[in-house]
C-alpha positions in Angstrom: -44.3 -62.9 -42.4 -42.2 -59.8 -41.8 -44.4 -57.8 -44.1 -47.5 -58.7 -42.2 -45.8 -57.8 -38.9 -44.4 -54.5 -40.3 -47.9 -53.6 -41.6 -49.5 -54.3 -38.3 -46.8 -52.2 -36.5 -47.3 -49.3 -39.0 -51.1 -49.5 -38.6 -51.2 -49.6 -34.8 -52.8 -46.6 -33.2 -51.8 -47.0 -29.6 -52.0 -43.6 -28.0 -49.5 -42.5 -25.4 -50.2 -39.5 -23.0 -46.7 -38.1 -23.5 -45.8 -38.1 -27.2 -42.1 -37.7 -26.4 -42.1 -41.3 -25.1 -43.0 -42.9 -28.4 -46.0 -44.8 -29.7 -47.0 -47.9 -31.4 -46.5 -51.6 -30.8 -42.9 -51.4 -32.1 -42.0 -49.0 -29.4 -43.7 -51.3 -26.8 -41.8 -54.4 -28.0 -38.5 -52.5 -28.2 -38.9 -51.1 -24.7 -39.9 -54.5 -23.2 -37.0 -56.3 -24.9 -34.5 -53.6 -23.9 -35.7 -53.9 -20.3 -35.4 -57.7 -20.2 -32.0 -57.5 -21.9 -30.6 -55.0 -19.3 -31.9 -57.2 -16.4 -30.5 -60.4 -18.0 -27.1 -58.8 -18.6 -27.0 -57.5 -15.1 -28.0 -60.7 -13.4 -25.6 -62.7 -15.6 -22.7 -60.4 -15.0 -23.2 -60.4 -11.2 -23.6 -64.2 -11.2 -20.5 -64.6 -13.4 -18.4 -62.4 -11.0 -19.7 -64.3 -8.0 -18.9 -67.7 -9.7 -15.4 -66.5 -10.4 -14.9 -65.6 -6.8 -16.1 -69.0 -5.8 -13.8 -70.6 -8.4 -10.8 -68.8 -7.1 -11.5 -69.6 -3.4 -12.3 -73.2 -4.0 -8.6 -74.1 -3.6 -8.8 -76.9 -6.2 -11.2 -79.1 -4.2 -13.2 -81.0 -6.9 -16.4 -80.9 -4.8 -16.2 -77.1 -4.4 -15.4 -76.6 -8.1 -18.6 -78.1 -9.4 -20.8 -75.2 -8.2 -18.9 -72.4 -9.8 -18.3 -74.3 -13.0 -22.1 -74.7 -13.3 -22.7 -71.1 -12.5 -20.2 -69.9 -15.0 -21.8 -72.0 -17.7 -25.3 -70.7 -16.9 -24.1 -67.1 -16.8 -22.5 -67.4 -20.2 -25.7 -69.0 -21.6 -27.7 -66.0 -20.1 -25.4 -63.5 -21.8 -25.7 -65.3 -25.1 -29.5 -65.5 -24.9 -29.7 -61.8 -24.0 -27.6 -61.0 -27.1 -29.8 -63.2 -29.3 -32.9 -61.5 -27.9 -31.5 -58.1 -29.1 -30.7 -59.6 -32.5 -34.2 -61.1 -32.9 -35.7 -57.7 -31.9 -33.6 -56.0 -34.6 -34.7 -58.5 -37.2 -38.4 -58.2 -36.5 -38.6 -54.5 -36.1 -36.4 -53.6 -39.1 -37.8 -56.0 -41.8 
């Protein structure tokens, strides 16, 4: 499977106006994944920071603690998924 993908990446003839930018489907996939990863890390980090502020200001009230706990969980899941996305990109484009 990876050989087929590697061959199709090597044979792609996508032209770019500025050759300094890069060319080929591998470059397009890499740029898209990097962009999504940066956005995902940014959103997850901001959400995590906001959830920690909510957690600290909840004063131990169980009702007010449920929202930041859920936000922290989803933020960590977002960070893990963004990291996995980079790993998958490396696997696909290197082999």
